[in-house]
N, C-alpha and C positions, 0 to 999 in steps of 0.2 A: 643433404644440403637443404637449407631452409628456403621455402617458397616465399618470394616477395609479395607484399600486398600490392594489388593494383590500385594506385592512388585515385584514379578517376572514380572507381567503384566506391572507395571508402569515403569520398566526398559526397556522392549522390545518395547513398543509402545509409540508414542508421539501424543498427542492430539492437533488438530488444532483449530483455532477460530470457525470454523463451525461444530465442533464435529465430524470431520473425524479422523481416526487413521492412522498414518504412521508407517511403519515397514521396517526393512532391509530385503533384499533378502537373503535367506538361501543358503548355499553351494557355496559361492563366493570364498573361500580361497583355493580350491583344484581343480585340473584338469583344470587349466586356459589356458594352452598352446594351446588347440584346439579351444578356443573361439575367436571370432572376437573382434577387438578393440571396435567396435560399441556396442556389447553386454556387454563387460566389463564396458564400460562407463555407460551404462544404469543400470547395476546392482549395481553401486556405490551409486546411488540415492535412497532415501526412496520411497517406494511404498505405495499407498493408499489401505487400507484394504477394502474388500467388505462390502456392507451394512448389510448383514445378520450376518457376523462375528462381525461387529462393534457393532450391537445392543446387542449381547451377552457379549462382552467384556467391553462395556462402564459402565456396572453395577459396575465393580471392579476398574475402573480408576477414579481419581478425577480430 
């Protein structure tokens, strides 16, 4: 029997060509005034998920 994709995981993570997972930084939309512009620019980009978390989540993403 085919395993269904977990929809919430497929919406939050993007899979790259080399089976890495990208995700957005949490907590970016509030308390921004005290952050530096360098930090705000860095937080806009997708971050690579760690290898241990990737191995757990890749089961549910196609």
